[in-house]
C-alpha positions as CSV (number, residue, x, y, z in Angstrom):
1,M,0.0,0.0,0.0
2,L,3.0,2.3,-0.4
3,R,1.6,3.4,-3.7
4,I,-0.4,6.1,-1.9
5,F,2.8,7.7,-0.7
6,L,4.4,7.4,-4.1
7,L,1.4,9.2,-5.4
8,A,1.7,12.0,-2.9
9,L,5.5,12.3,-3.6
10,A,4.8,12.4,-7.4
11,M,2.2,15.1,-6.8
12,C,4.7,17.2,-4.9
13,L,7.4,16.8,-7.6
14,M,5.2,17.6,-10.6
15,T,5.2,21.0,-12.1
16,P,2.0,22.8,-13.0
17,A,2.7,22.3,-16.6
18,M,3.1,18.6,-16.2
19,V,-0.2,18.4,-14.2
20,A,-2.1,20.3,-16.9
21,A,-0.7,18.0,-19.6
22,Q,-2.3,15.0,-18.0
23,S,-5.9,14.1,-17.7
24,L,-7.6,11.8,-15.2
25,Q,-10.3,11.1,-17.8
26,S,-7.8,9.7,-20.3
27,L,-6.3,7.5,-17.6
28,L,-9.7,6.1,-16.7
29,Q,-10.6,5.5,-20.3
30,T,-7.7,3.0,-20.5
31,H,-9.4,1.1,-17.6
32,A,-13.0,1.8,-18.5
33,E,-14.1,-1.8,-17.9
34,E,-12.3,-2.0,-14.5
35,V,-13.7,1.3,-13.4
36,L,-17.3,0.5,-14.5
37,K,-17.3,-3.0,-13.1
38,P,-14.5,-3.2,-10.6
39,G,-13.5,-6.4,-8.8
40,R,-11.0,-7.3,-6.0
41,R,-8.5,-8.6,-8.6
42,T,-8.8,-5.7,-11.0
43,V,-9.0,-2.7,-8.7
44,G,-5.3,-2.9,-7.8
45,V,-4.4,-2.2,-11.4
46,V,-6.4,1.0,-11.5
47,L,-5.0,2.1,-8.1
48,D,-1.5,1.5,-9.3
49,D,-2.0,3.6,-12.4
50,L,-3.5,6.4,-10.4
51,V,-0.3,6.4,-8.2
52,D,1.9,6.5,-11.3
53,S,-0.1,9.4,-12.7
54,G,0.5,11.7,-9.7
55,L,-2.8,13.5,-10.5
56,P,-4.1,15.6,-7.5
57,Q,-7.7,15.0,-8.7
58,A,-7.2,11.3,-7.9
59,L,-8.2,11.7,-4.3
60,P,-11.7,13.2,-4.9
61,F,-12.2,10.6,-7.6
62,L,-11.5,7.8,-5.1
63,E,-13.9,9.3,-2.6
64,A,-16.6,9.5,-5.2
65,W,-15.8,6.0,-6.5
66,R,-16.1,4.6,-3.0
67,D,-19.4,6.4,-2.5
68,R,-20.8,5.0,-5.8
69,A,-21.0,8.5,-7.3
70,I,-19.1,7.7,-10.5
71,V,-21.1,7.2,-13.7
72,Q,-20.3,6.6,-17.3
73,R,-22.2,8.5,-20.0
74,T,-23.6,6.1,-22.5
75,S,-23.2,8.4,-25.5
76,D,-19.4,8.9,-25.4
77,G,-18.2,6.5,-22.6
78,L,-16.8,9.3,-20.5
79,F,-16.7,9.1,-16.7
80,F,-18.2,11.8,-14.4
81,R,-19.0,12.5,-10.8
82,A,-22.8,12.4,-10.5
83,E,-25.4,14.0,-8.3
84,E,-29.1,13.0,-8.5
85,T,-31.5,15.9,-9.1
86,G,-35.0,14.3,-9.2
87,D,-35.3,12.2,-12.3
88,E,-32.1,13.6,-13.8
89,V,-28.4,13.4,-13.0
90,A,-26.0,16.3,-12.8
91,L,-22.6,15.5,-14.2
92,F,-19.3,17.0,-12.9
93,D,-16.0,16.9,-14.7
94,L,-13.4,14.7,-12.9
95,D,-10.5,17.0,-13.8
96,S,-11.9,20.5,-13.3
97,G,-14.7,19.6,-10.9
98,E,-17.1,21.9,-12.8
99,A,-20.7,21.0,-13.7
100,V,-20.9,19.8,-17.3
101,A,-24.4,18.8,-18.0
102,T,-27.7,17.4,-16.6
103,V,-28.9,14.3,-18.3
104,P,-31.7,11.7,-17.7
105,E,-30.9,8.7,-15.6
106,D,-31.2,6.4,-18.6
107,D,-28.2,8.1,-20.3
108,V,-25.6,7.0,-17.7
109,T,-24.4,3.7,-16.2
110,E,-23.5,3.7,-12.5
111,S,-20.2,2.2,-11.3
112,R,-21.2,0.0,-8.3
113,P,-18.0,-1.3,-6.5
114,N,-18.8,-4.2,-4.2
115,G,-17.9,-4.3,-0.5
116,G,-14.4,-5.7,-1.1
117,V,-13.6,-3.1,-3.7
118,R,-14.9,-0.3,-1.5
119,R,-12.8,-1.6,1.4
120,A,-9.7,-1.5,-0.8
121,I,-10.6,2.1,-1.9
122,G,-11.3,3.0,1.7
123,D,-7.9,1.7,2.8
124,A,-6.3,3.9,0.2
125,L,-8.3,6.9,1.2
126,V,-7.4,6.4,4.9
127,Q,-3.8,6.6,4.0
128,F,-4.4,9.6,1.7
129,Q,-6.2,11.4,4.5
130,L,-3.5,10.9,7.1
131,S,-1.7,13.9,5.7
132,D,-4.8,15.8,4.5
133,P,-4.8,19.6,5.4
134,D,-8.2,19.1,7.1
135,I,-7.6,18.0,10.7
136,E,-11.0,16.4,10.8
137,K,-10.2,14.1,7.9
138,R,-6.9,13.2,9.6
139,R,-8.7,12.4,12.8
140,A,-11.2,10.3,10.8
141,A,-8.3,8.4,9.2
142,V,-6.7,7.7,12.5
143,E,-10.0,6.4,13.9
144,A,-10.5,4.2,10.9
145,I,-7.0,2.7,11.4
146,A,-7.8,2.1,15.1
147,R,-10.9,0.2,14.1
148,S,-9.2,-2.1,11.5
149,M,-5.7,-2.4,13.0
150,D,-4.3,-3.8,9.7
151,A,-0.6,-4.4,9.1
152,S,-0.6,-2.5,5.9
153,Q,-1.4,0.7,7.7
154,L,1.7,0.7,9.9
155,A,4.1,2.3,7.4
156,P,1.8,5.1,6.2
157,L,0.9,5.9,9.8
158,Q,4.6,6.1,10.9
159,A,5.4,8.3,7.8
160,S,2.7,10.8,8.8
161,I,3.7,11.3,12.4
162,E,6.7,13.6,11.9
163,G,4.7,16.1,9.7
164,E,1.6,16.1,11.9
165,P,1.1,19.8,13.0
166,D,-1.4,19.1,15.8
167,A,0.4,17.9,19.0
168,E,-2.6,16.0,20.4
169,L,-3.2,14.1,17.1
170,Q,0.5,13.5,16.8
171,Q,0.5,11.8,20.2
172,I,-2.5,9.7,19.2
173,K,-0.8,8.7,16.0
174,T,2.4,7.7,17.9
175,R,0.5,5.6,20.3
176,L,-1.5,3.9,17.6
177,A,1.7,3.3,15.6
178,G,3.2,1.7,18.8
179,M,0.2,-0.7,19.0
180,L,0.5,-1.6,15.3
181,G,4.3,-2.0,15.6
182,A,3.9,-4.4,18.6
183,Q,1.9,-6.7,16.3
184,F,3.2,-6.1,12.8
185,A,6.7,-4.5,12.8
186,E,9.1,-6.2,10.4
187,T,11.8,-7.2,12.9
188,T,11.8,-8.8,16.4
189,D,13.7,-5.9,17.8
190,E,11.2,-3.3,16.5
191,R,8.3,-5.3,17.9
192,I,10.0,-5.7,21.3
193,A,10.8,-1.9,21.4
194,A,7.1,-1.1,20.6
195,I,5.9,-3.5,23.3
196,E,8.2,-2.0,25.9
197,A,7.0,1.5,25.0
198,L,3.4,0.3,25.7
199,S,4.3,-0.9,29.2
200,G,3.4,2.4,30.7
201,D,0.0,2.7,29.1
202,L,-2.9,1.4,31.2
203,S,-5.6,1.7,28.5
204,V,-7.9,-1.2,27.7
205,D,-6.9,-1.2,24.0
206,V,-3.2,-1.5,24.8
207,R,-4.0,-4.5,27.1
208,A,-6.1,-5.9,24.3
209,V,-3.1,-5.7,21.9
210,L,-0.8,-7.4,24.4
211,N,-3.4,-10.1,25.1
212,R,-3.7,-10.7,21.4
213,I,0.0,-11.3,21.2
214,L,-0.3,-13.6,24.1
215,S,-3.2,-15.6,22.8
216,T,-2.8,-19.3,23.2
217,D,-4.1,-22.6,21.8
218,T,-4.3,-25.8,23.7
219,G,-2.7,-28.9,22.3
220,V,-1.7,-32.5,23.1
221,A,1.1,-34.7,21.9
222,T,3.2,-37.6,23.1
223,D,6.1,-35.2,23.7
224,V,6.4,-31.5,24.0
225,P,6.8,-30.1,20.4
226,E,10.2,-28.5,20.0
227,D,9.0,-25.9,17.5
228,A,6.1,-24.7,19.7
229,N,6.3,-21.6,21.9
230,I,5.0,-23.2,25.0
231,A,3.0,-21.0,27.4
232,A,2.2,-23.6,30.0
233,I,2.1,-27.4,30.6
234,L,-1.4,-28.4,31.6
235,T,-2.1,-31.1,34.2
236,P,-5.3,-33.1,33.8
237,G,-7.4,-32.8,36.9
238,V,-5.8,-29.5,37.8
239,D,-5.6,-27.1,34.9
240,L,-8.4,-28.9,33.0
241,T,-10.7,-31.8,33.8
242,E,-9.9,-35.3,32.9
243,A,-12.9,-35.4,30.7
244,E,-11.8,-32.3,28.8
245,A,-8.3,-33.8,28.5
246,Y,-9.6,-37.1,27.1
247,D,-11.8,-35.2,24.6
248,Q,-8.6,-33.5,23.3
249,L,-7.0,-36.9,22.8
250,V,-10.1,-38.0,20.8
251,A,-10.1,-34.8,18.8
252,A,-6.4,-35.3,17.9
253,E,-7.1,-39.0,17.1
254,L,-4.7,-40.1,19.8
255,A,-7.3,-42.2,21.6
256,P,-10.6,-44.0,20.8
257,P,-13.8,-42.2,21.7
258,L,-15.8,-43.1,24.8
259,I,-18.8,-45.3,24.3
260,T,-21.9,-43.5,25.7
261,A,-24.9,-45.2,27.2
262,A,-27.1,-44.0,24.3
263,Y,-24.7,-45.5,21.8
264,I,-24.7,-48.9,23.7
265,R,-28.5,-48.9,23.7
266,A,-28.7,-48.2,20.0
267,E,-26.2,-50.9,19.1
268,L,-27.9,-53.4,21.3
269,E,-31.2,-52.7,19.6
270,A,-29.6,-53.1,16.2
271,N,-28.2,-56.5,17.0
272,I,-31.2,-58.3,18.6
273,E,-31.5,-61.9,17.4
274,G,-34.7,-63.4,18.5
275,A,-35.1,-62.7,22.3
276,F,-31.3,-62.4,22.9
277,V,-28.5,-59.9,22.2
278,G,-24.9,-60.5,23.1
279,G,-25.9,-63.8,24.8
280,Q,-28.2,-61.9,27.2
281,P,-32.0,-62.1,27.3
282,V,-33.6,-58.9,26.1
283,A,-35.9,-58.9,29.1
284,K,-32.9,-58.6,31.5
285,L,-31.4,-55.5,29.7
286,N,-33.2,-53.1,32.0
287,T,-30.0,-52.0,33.8
288,D,-26.8,-50.3,32.7
289,A,-24.7,-53.1,34.1
290,N,-26.6,-55.8,32.1
291,R,-26.5,-53.7,28.9
292,E,-22.7,-53.2,29.3
293,I,-22.3,-57.0,29.7
294,A,-24.2,-57.6,26.5
295,Y,-22.3,-54.8,24.6
296,D,-18.9,-56.2,25.8
297,A,-20.0,-59.6,24.3
298,L,-20.7,-58.0,21.0
299,A,-17.3,-56.2,21.2
300,D,-15.5,-59.5,21.8
301,A,-17.2,-60.8,18.7
302,G,-15.9,-57.8,16.7
303,I,-19.4,-56.6,16.0
304,V,-19.0,-53.2,17.8
305,P,-16.0,-51.2,19.0
306,P,-14.9,-52.0,22.5
307,R,-15.6,-49.8,25.5
308,V,-12.8,-47.7,26.9
309,T,-12.3,-48.6,30.5
310,P,-11.3,-46.0,33.2
311,A,-7.9,-47.6,33.5
312,Q,-7.4,-47.2,29.7
313,Q,-8.4,-43.6,30.0
314,S,-5.9,-43.0,32.7
315,E,-3.1,-44.7,30.7
316,A,-3.9,-42.6,27.7
317,L,-3.8,-39.4,29.8
318,D,-0.5,-40.4,31.4
319,A,1.0,-41.2,28.0
320,H,0.5,-37.7,26.6
321,V,1.5,-34.1,27.3
322,F,-1.1,-31.4,27.4
323,F,0.0,-27.9,26.8
324,A,-1.0,-24.3,25.9
325,S,1.2,-22.7,23.2
326,Y,1.3,-19.1,22.0
327,A,0.0,-18.3,18.6
328,E,3.1,-16.0,18.3
329,P,6.1,-18.3,17.5
330,D,8.8,-15.9,18.7
331,T,9.6,-16.5,22.4
332,A,11.4,-13.1,22.7
333,I,8.2,-11.3,21.7
334,T,5.9,-13.2,24.0
335,D,8.3,-12.8,26.9
336,A,8.4,-9.0,26.3
337,A,4.6,-8.9,26.0
338,R,4.1,-11.0,29.2
339,S,6.5,-8.7,31.1
340,A,4.8,-5.6,29.8
341,L,1.3,-6.9,30.5
342,D,2.3,-8.0,34.1
343,A,3.7,-4.5,34.7
344,I,0.5,-2.9,33.4
345,E,-1.8,-5.2,35.4
346,T,0.2,-4.3,38.6
347,R,-0.2,-0.6,37.9
348,V,-3.8,-1.1,37.1
349,G,-4.3,-2.8,40.5
350,F,-2.7,0.0,42.4
351,S,-4.6,2.5,40.3
352,Q,-7.9,0.8,41.0
353,A,-7.1,0.9,44.7
354,A,-6.3,4.6,44.4
355,D,-9.5,5.2,42.4
356,L,-11.5,3.3,45.0
357,G,-9.9,5.4,47.8
358,L,-10.7,8.7,46.0
359,D,-14.3,7.5,45.6
360,A,-14.5,6.7,49.2
361,L,-13.0,10.0,50.2
362,S,-15.5,11.8,48.0
363,L,-18.4,9.9,49.6
364,A,-17.0,10.6,53.1
365,S,-16.9,14.3,52.3
366,I,-20.6,14.2,51.2
367,Y,-21.6,12.4,54.4
368,F,-19.6,14.8,56.5
369,L,-21.4,17.8,55.0
370,A,-24.7,16.1,55.4
371,A,-24.0,15.1,59.1
372,I,-22.0,17.9,60.6
373,G,-25.1,20.1,61.2
374,L,-26.9,17.1,62.8
375,A,-23.8,16.4,64.9
376,I,-23.9,19.9,66.4
377,T,-27.6,19.9,67.2
378,F,-27.7,16.3,68.4
379,G,-24.5,16.7,70.5
380,V,-25.4,20.0,72.2
381,M,-29.2,19.5,72.6
382,G,-29.7,15.7,72.5
383,V,-32.5,16.2,70.0
384,I,-33.2,13.5,67.4
385,N,-34.1,15.7,64.5
386,M,-35.7,13.5,61.8
387,A,-36.3,16.6,59.7
388,H,-32.6,17.2,59.2
389,G,-32.8,15.7,55.7
390,E,-35.5,18.2,54.7
391,F,-33.1,21.1,55.6
392,I,-30.7,19.6,53.1
393,M,-33.6,19.5,50.6
394,M,-34.5,23.1,51.3
395,G,-30.9,24.1,50.6
396,A,-30.9,22.3,47.2
397,Y,-34.2,23.9,46.2
398,T,-32.9,27.3,47.2
399,G,-30.0,26.8,44.7
400,F,-32.5,25.8,42.0
401,V,-34.7,28.9,42.6
402,V,-31.6,31.2,42.5
403,Q,-30.6,29.7,39.2
404,Q,-34.0,30.7,37.8
405,F,-33.2,34.3,38.4
406,V,-29.4,34.3,38.0
407,P,-28.4,32.6,34.7
408,D,-24.7,32.8,35.5
409,Y,-24.2,29.4,37.2
410,T,-21.0,30.4,39.0
411,L,-22.6,33.6,40.4
412,S,-25.8,31.7,41.3
413,I,-24.0,29.2,43.3
414,L,-22.1,31.9,45.2
415,I,-25.4,33.6,46.0
416,A,-27.2,30.3,46.8
417,L,-24.7,29.2,49.5
418,P,-25.2,32.1,51.9
419,L,-28.9,32.4,51.0
420,A,-29.5,28.7,51.7
421,F,-27.7,29.1,55.1
422,A,-29.9,32.1,55.9
423,I,-33.2,30.3,54.9
424,T,-32.5,27.1,56.7
425,F,-31.0,28.9,59.7
426,G,-34.3,30.8,60.0
427,A,-36.3,27.6,59.5
428,G,-34.3,25.8,62.1
429,V,-34.7,28.7,64.7
430,A,-38.5,28.7,64.0
431,M,-38.7,25.0,64.4
432,E,-36.8,25.1,67.7
433,R,-38.8,27.9,69.1
434,L,-42.2,26.5,68.0
435,V,-41.7,22.8,68.6
436,I,-38.4,21.5,69.9
437,R,-38.1,23.7,73.0
438,H,-41.3,22.3,74.4
439,L,-40.1,18.7,74.0
440,Y,-36.6,18.8,75.7
441,H,-35.8,15.6,77.6
442,R,-38.7,13.8,75.9
443,P,-36.8,12.0,73.1
444,L,-39.7,9.9,71.8
445,E,-42.1,12.9,71.4
446,T,-39.2,14.8,69.8
447,L,-38.6,12.0,67.3
448,L,-42.3,11.7,66.4
449,A,-42.7,15.5,66.1
450,T,-39.7,16.0,63.8
451,F,-40.8,13.0,61.8
452,G,-44.1,14.7,61.2
453,I,-42.4,17.9,60.3
454,S,-40.3,16.0,57.9
455,I,-43.4,14.6,56.1
456,A,-45.0,18.1,56.1
457,L,-42.0,19.7,54.5
458,Q,-41.8,17.0,51.8
459,Q,-45.4,17.6,50.9
460,L,-44.9,21.3,50.9
461,A,-42.0,20.9,48.5
462,K,-44.1,18.7,46.2
463,N,-46.9,21.3,46.2
464,I,-44.5,24.1,45.2
465,F,-42.0,22.3,42.9
466,G,-43.9,19.2,41.8
467,T,-42.8,15.6,42.0
468,Q,-40.3,15.6,39.1
469,A,-36.6,16.1,39.7
470,R,-35.3,19.7,39.3
471,P,-31.9,20.5,37.8
472,L,-29.3,22.3,39.9
473,T,-26.7,23.0,37.2
474,S,-23.0,23.2,38.0
475,P,-20.8,25.9,36.4
476,E,-18.9,24.9,33.3
477,W,-15.6,24.9,35.1
478,L,-17.0,22.0,37.2
479,D,-17.8,19.9,34.1
480,G,-15.7,16.9,33.3
481,A,-13.3,15.0,35.6
482,W,-9.7,15.1,36.7
483,V,-8.2,12.1,34.8
484,L,-4.9,10.9,36.1
485,N,-4.8,7.8,33.8
486,D,-7.2,5.4,32.2
487,V,-8.2,4.0,35.6
488,I,-8.1,6.9,38.0
489,A,-10.7,9.7,37.4
490,I,-12.7,11.9,39.7
491,S,-15.3,14.5,38.7
492,Y,-14.6,18.1,39.4
493,I,-17.9,18.4,41.3
494,R,-16.8,15.8,43.8
495,I,-13.5,17.6,44.2
496,A,-15.4,20.8,44.8
497,I,-17.5,19.1,47.4
498,F,-14.4,17.7,49.1
499,V,-12.9,21.2,49.2
500,L,-16.1,22.6,50.5
501,A,-16.1,20.0,53.3
502,L,-12.6,21.0,54.3
503,I,-13.6,24.7,54.3
504,F,-16.5,23.9,56.6
505,L,-14.4,21.8,58.8
506,A,-12.0,24.7,59.3
507,L,-14.9,27.2,59.7
508,I,-16.7,25.1,62.3
509,L,-13.5,24.5,64.2
510,F,-12.8,28.3,64.1
511,V,-16.4,29.1,65.4
512,L,-16.2,26.5,68.2
513,K,-12.6,27.3,69.3
514,R,-12.1,31.0,68.6
515,T,-15.5,32.7,69.0
516,R,-17.6,33.6,72.1
517,L,-20.5,31.6,70.6
518,G,-18.3,28.6,70.2
519,L,-17.1,29.0,73.8
520,E,-20.7,29.1,75.1
521,V,-21.7,26.2,72.9
522,R,-18.9,24.1,74.3
523,A,-19.8,25.1,77.8
524,V,-23.4,24.2,77.4
525,T,-22.4,20.9,75.8
526,Q,-20.1,19.9,78.6
527,N,-22.2,21.1,81.6
528,P,-25.3,23.2,81.1
529,G,-25.9,23.8,84.8
530,M,-22.4,25.2,85.3
531,A,-22.7,27.3,82.1
532,A,-26.0,28.8,83.4
533,S,-24.4,29.7,86.7
534,M,-21.7,31.6,84.7
535,G,-24.3,33.8,83.0
536,I,-24.8,31.8,79.8
537,N,-28.4,31.4,78.6
538,P,-28.7,27.7,77.6
539,D,-32.0,28.3,76.0
540,R,-30.6,30.9,73.7
541,I,-27.6,28.8,72.9
542,N,-29.8,25.8,72.1
543,M,-31.8,28.0,69.7
544,L,-28.7,29.4,67.9
545,T,-27.1,26.0,67.8
546,F,-30.1,24.4,66.2
547,G,-30.3,27.2,63.7
548,F,-26.6,26.9,63.0
549,G,-26.8,23.2,62.4
550,S,-29.8,23.6,60.2
551,G,-28.0,26.3,58.2
552,I,-25.1,24.0,57.6
553,A,-27.5,21.4,56.3
554,G,-28.8,24.0,53.8
555,I,-25.4,24.7,52.5
556,A,-24.8,20.9,52.2
557,G,-28.0,20.7,50.2
558,V,-26.6,23.1,47.6
559,A,-23.4,21.1,47.3
560,I,-25.2,17.8,47.1
561,G,-27.7,19.1,44.6
562,L,-25.0,19.8,42.1
563,Y,-24.6,16.1,41.3
564,A,-27.6,14.4,42.9
565,K,-31.3,14.7,41.9
566,V,-33.1,17.5,43.6
567,T,-36.5,16.2,44.7
568,S,-38.7,16.5,47.7
569,E,-37.5,13.1,49.0
570,M,-33.7,13.7,48.6
571,G,-33.3,14.4,52.3
572,A,-34.5,10.8,53.1
573,D,-31.5,9.5,51.1
574,Y,-29.1,11.1,53.6
575,I,-30.8,11.1,57.0
576,V,-29.9,7.5,57.8
577,Q,-26.3,7.9,56.8
578,S,-26.2,11.2,58.8
579,F,-27.4,9.5,62.0
580,M,-25.0,6.6,61.5
581,T,-22.1,9.1,60.9
582,V,-22.9,11.0,64.1
583,V,-23.4,7.9,66.3
584,V,-20.3,6.0,65.0
585,G,-18.0,9.1,65.1
586,G,-19.1,10.3,68.5
587,V,-22.1,12.5,69.4
588,G,-21.5,16.2,69.3
589,N,-17.8,16.1,68.3
590,V,-16.6,17.6,65.0
591,W,-13.6,15.3,64.8
592,G,-15.8,12.4,65.6
593,T,-18.1,13.3,62.8
594,L,-15.2,13.5,60.4
595,A,-13.9,10.1,61.6
596,G,-17.4,8.6,61.3
597,A,-18.0,9.9,57.8
598,S,-14.6,8.5,56.8
599,L,-15.3,5.1,58.3
600,I,-18.7,4.9,56.7
601,G,-17.6,6.2,53.3
602,F,-14.7,3.8,53.0
603,L,-16.7,0.9,54.4
604,Q,-19.5,1.4,52.0
605,K,-17.2,1.7,48.9
606,G,-15.3,-1.3,50.1
607,I,-18.4,-3.4,50.4
608,E,-19.7,-2.2,47.0
609,W,-16.4,-3.2,45.5
610,L,-16.7,-6.7,46.9
611,N,-20.4,-6.9,45.8
612,P,-20.8,-4.4,42.9
613,S,-24.0,-5.9,41.6
614,N,-26.1,-5.3,44.7
615,T,-25.8,-1.9,46.3
616,L,-28.7,-2.6,48.6
617,A,-26.9,-5.6,50.1
618,A,-23.8,-3.4,50.5
619,Q,-25.8,-0.9,52.6
620,T,-27.3,-3.8,54.6
621,Y,-23.8,-5.2,55.4
622,M,-22.7,-1.7,56.3
623,I,-25.5,-1.3,58.8
624,L,-24.8,-4.7,60.4
625,F,-21.1,-3.7,60.8
626,I,-22.0,-0.5,62.4
627,I,-24.4,-2.3,64.9
628,L,-21.5,-4.6,65.9
629,F,-19.2,-1.6,66.1
630,I,-21.5,0.2,68.5
631,Q,-21.7,-2.9,70.7
632,F,-18.0,-2.6,71.3
633,R,-17.7,1.2,71.3
634,P,-21.0,2.7,72.2
635,K,-19.7,6.2,72.6
636,G,-18.3,6.3,69.1
637,I,-14.8,6.7,67.8
638,V,-14.2,10.0,69.6
639,A,-16.1,9.9,72.8
640,L,-17.4,13.3,74.1
641,K,-16.9,14.4,77.7
642,G,-19.6,16.2,79.6
643,R,-23.3,16.0,79.4
644,A,-23.5,13.9,76.3
645,A,-21.1,11.4,77.7
646,A,-23.1,11.2,80.9
647,D,-26.3,10.7,78.9
């Protein structure tokens, strides 16, 4: 297929006068029959002459020929590119490209190359297009080579790499040439060099190329063939079953086939003489043992082939060697491919572990954002707030509403975050003043009341926004994913949520450790009676704390809504995990919440990795593990001192 490059070279060396002196039409007339009715054997002659001509109009002709757009005018036998216009055909000159005439369909004969010819023309076009000025055509050519992976495409692809002006496409060409070189390079050293260059690539297609080189066939012989590239010696009963091994012997005509029960029965029926067969009464042939006795008698008489006994089967297996041999005969190449594939699989394993860790870290950050507000209210006030998930839902819907008025998604998110905090802070304060403060130290009534509020808030959201999911669109700079290699990738939205979780961790620690409100909250948490005697109003602190925790849940809702569905029930998806995070980590402790979120996030992802087909089972196993964990450490990972610890 180097004729394509000879054509390109000839085109570059030709002067304008030389080009003008030649005609594509006259060349085609010398092969009129082959052009009109091409075949796999004749098309090569036409392509060779096109190469020798060096005509620049050969490329558009090949494209039209492949697309069955070449016709011959009946009146004079000339060829044209045709375009149908109703019942007529517009003819275009092949040399100038100009419209020549419009004729009825009956005045032309269409050239209809079959599939094989079109593939040959297509291969030629792909190699033409590798150096086409249009980058889209070059990309299409590279994609076509990647689909076919044919040996004839290696040399043209390598020749086009150095002159490729686009750096990204040049890299793709180089990588594709490496995969082709690993399979089809002319020398062993070139193939090994290409294979070693692929050892750092973790992509699936590279692994497929190496696996293709390492493809094996099973075989059997009396001795190991000296000319075979042996991949492994197979032991019957270990690497393959004894039945499979004996079937290979039969297929290789190294052992007689086994006699089946159906075959025995058929032969006995065919050899009945009177009331007997094989010296046995037909009436007694109602068991396998009796039928085998009768069949053996027929075999002794030479009427049927003898049965193969288990001892004979074992002898046959012991007398032969079973092996797997590489289809590639060169051991140096298969050794290099095996070494490269082992190195890739090792890196893939580490990358999968890292990717799983990143997913778990991302999930832990989401659980932390969802649970940190609950940790503050539950830890300070001891209130089981079943409506905490609905504050998350309110924050997500706040973000959605803001985006309806502020079309700039970046600006809308920046507005939505503080607005969601303000709205849910106010809702939390109102809920504490109207309901919660009347139910302190009555946990069952508090649970039932907040559960009822949860249902009411869900119904209110359905009435306002409907039951369908609402989009909370992320800014463009959060689209896509951070791709480290073909295995490790994490979306920018999850990275943003992780960063937001770190910001909130720092912010909450600052509020609790460096502000007067934080000092008072910690005092009420550890000993409310002593705090009251020091002039702190526990009732006010409870109100602000509940509002603060609810506000944080609202901000978490905006973050979670960027990648999760925004519906009236979305809070229910996080309330259980939030409570588990708080209880496992340690009630009312920021560091405990962080530890609990990390434990649950990594645990859930680990269980899902072990059982990826059933996420519900993974959540069930996670809950069972947490129940067992609490039995041994009821105060959580980071136990809180003070009132919560005493409770």
